VEXGU-983039 format. One line per 4 residues: number of its first residue (from 1); for each residue x, y, z of C-alpha. Coordinates in steps of 0.5 Angstrom, whole numbers. Each point is the difference from the previous one (the first is absolute). Layout:
REM residues N
NUM> X,Y,Z  ...
REM end
This chain:
REM residues 293
1> 61,-3,4  -2,-1,7  -6,6,-1  -4,-4,-5
5> 1,-7,5  -3,4,5  -6,3,-4  -1,-7,-3
9> 0,-4,8  -5,7,3  -4,-2,-7  -1,-7,1
13> -1,1,7  -5,4,-1  -4,-4,-5  1,-7,6
17> -3,5,5  -6,2,-5  -2,-8,-1  0,-1,8
21> 8,-4,-1  2,4,7  5,-4,1  3,0,-7
25> 0,7,1  5,0,6  4,-5,-3  2,4,-6
29> 0,7,4  6,-3,4  5,-1,-6  -1,8,-2
33> 6,-1,6  4,-4,-4  1,7,-4  7,3,1
37> -4,7,0  -8,3,-3  -3,6,0  -4,3,5
41> -6,-1,-5  1,-7,0  1,0,8  -7,3,0
45> -3,-4,-4  3,-6,4  -2,2,6  -7,2,-2
49> -1,-6,-2  3,-4,6  -5,5,4  -7,-2,-5
53> 2,-8,1  0,0,8  -6,5,-1  -4,-6,-3
57> 1,-5,6  -3,2,6  5,-3,4  6,4,-2
61> -3,7,0  5,2,6  5,-3,-5  -2,5,-6
65> 0,6,6  7,-2,2  3,0,-7  -3,7,-1
69> 3,3,7  6,-3,-2  1,3,-6  5,7,-1
73> -5,4,-4  5,6,-1  2,-2,-7  -7,-1,-2
77> -4,5,-5  -6,4,4  -5,-5,-4  4,-6,2
81> 0,2,8  -7,2,-1  -1,-7,-2  3,-3,5
85> -4,3,5  -6,-1,-4  1,-8,2  2,1,7
89> -7,3,0  -3,-5,-3  4,-5,5  -3,4,6
93> -6,-1,-3  -1,-7,0  4,0,7  -6,4,3
97> 4,6,1  -4,5,-3  3,6,3  7,-2,-2
101> -4,-1,-7  -2,6,-1  6,4,2  4,-5,-4
105> -5,2,-6  0,8,2  8,0,-1  0,-3,-6
109> -5,5,-2  4,5,3  6,-3,-4  -2,0,-6
113> -7,4,-2  -1,-3,-8  0,-8,2  -6,-3,-2
117> 2,-7,3  0,3,7  -6,4,0  -4,-6,-3
121> 3,-5,6  -2,5,5  -7,1,-4  -1,-8,1
125> 3,0,8  -6,5,1  -5,-4,-4  1,-6,3
129> 0,3,7  -7,2,-2  -2,-6,-4  1,-5,6
133> -5,4,4  -4,5,-2  -4,2,6  5,1,5
137> 6,1,-4  3,7,0  -5,6,-4  7,2,-3
141> 3,-7,-3  -6,2,-6  2,6,-2  7,0,0
145> 0,-6,-4  -4,3,-5  5,6,1  6,-5,-2
149> -4,-4,-5  -2,7,-4  8,3,1  3,-7,-3
153> -5,0,-6  3,7,-2  7,-2,1  -1,-7,-4
157> -4,3,-6  0,-7,-3  -4,-6,0  2,-2,8
161> -5,7,2  -6,-4,-2  0,-6,6  1,6,5
165> -6,4,-3  -4,-6,1  1,0,8  -1,8,-1
169> -7,-1,-3  -1,-6,6  2,4,6  -4,6,-3
173> -6,-5,1  1,-3,6  2,8,3  -3,2,7
177> -6,4,2  5,6,0  3,-1,-7  7,0,2
181> 2,-4,-6  -4,4,-5  3,6,4  8,-2,-2
185> -3,-1,-7  -2,6,-1  6,3,4  5,-3,-5
189> 3,5,-5  5,-4,-4  0,-3,-7  -7,-5,0
193> 3,-3,-6  -8,-1,-3  2,-4,-5  1,-6,5
197> -7,1,1  -2,-2,-6  -1,-7,1  -4,1,6
201> -6,3,-3  -6,-5,1  2,0,7  0,8,1
205> -6,0,-4  -3,-5,5  3,4,6  -5,6,-2
209> -5,-4,4  4,-1,7  4,4,5  6,2,-4
213> -6,3,-6  4,7,1  7,-2,-1  -2,-5,-6
217> -4,6,-3  7,4,0  4,-5,-3  -5,-2,-6
221> -1,8,-1  8,1,-1  0,-6,-4  -5,3,-5
225> 4,6,0  7,-4,-2  -3,-6,-3  -7,1,-2
229> -1,-6,-6  3,-4,7  -6,2,4  -5,1,-6
233> -2,-8,-2  0,-2,8  -5,5,2  -5,0,-6
237> 0,-7,1  -2,0,7  -5,6,-2  -3,-5,-4
241> 0,-5,5  -2,4,6  -7,3,-5  -2,-8,-2
245> 1,-1,7  -5,5,2  -5,-1,-5  0,-8,3
249> -1,3,7  -6,4,-2  -3,-5,-4  1,-5,6
253> -3,6,5  -6,1,-5  -1,-8,0  1,0,8
257> -5,5,1  -5,-3,-5  1,-7,3  -2,3,7
261> -5,5,-3  -4,-7,-2  1,-3,6  -3,5,4
265> -6,1,-5  -1,-8,0  1,0,8  -5,6,0
269> -5,-3,-4  0,-7,4  0,4,6  -7,3,-3
273> -3,-6,-3  1,-3,7  -4,5,4  -5,0,-5
277> -2,-7,1  1,0,8  -5,6,-1  -5,-4,-5
281> 1,-6,5  -3,4,6  -6,4,-4  -2,-8,-1
285> 0,-3,6  -4,6,4  -5,0,-6  -2,-7,1
289> -5,-2,5  0,-7,-1  7,-1,2  1,-5,6
293> 3,3,6
REM end
């Protein structure tokens, strides 16, 4: 029926957009207007694909924003309204309208508190602001990104959380001297999704030697409580590597110290020999009365 046809059109447009065929996506989406009636869910999918298609064209940012602004959100669910506001904020961010972007992201979060996609996009927005110029960027960008990423990871509870947690670890390593990003990490009280951190165990172990050591230690301790088998092998291997590296360092230090001591003794012996030869020559010259003047 018509509902299946609308679903096929939206699915085909989605695949075309994923492959970068934006003109094909636009052409296919226009065919949905030939149907006599469609469901609200199919209309939402059509508008979302159309907006995302405009989002991939820098010249069409204003056109995509107009598509969302001209949409009557009365008939959509709260989750769908929140996603529209998230798309609106993404367009504002591309147009460098940062205040409007923050306001739209906030409206999306107020409409649907448990929308992981909106939190993730809000975190990416703050991440881009901080990464564009970490020196002169607003100090609130990094902690806001960490907070949004942690909330999104707790709401996703799937493989989509891993890229967000990777960015959290990077932001903690690039924290400012005041530790605002680390404070945002400590203040998060939601679902930490520790099982998603298992793939980052090698990076967490390396982080123990850097600025984010406190937070890496906390995550490793939590992983050891919940998933001890996943942590044991990595920690045991790292311990053996550290012991071997320490032995090699001590051996090199001892060898270098012995070489320096030998060089010092050789230099001292040469200096003493030169002084003795100089003294002997002076005495010989003084005791020879027949030496010509």
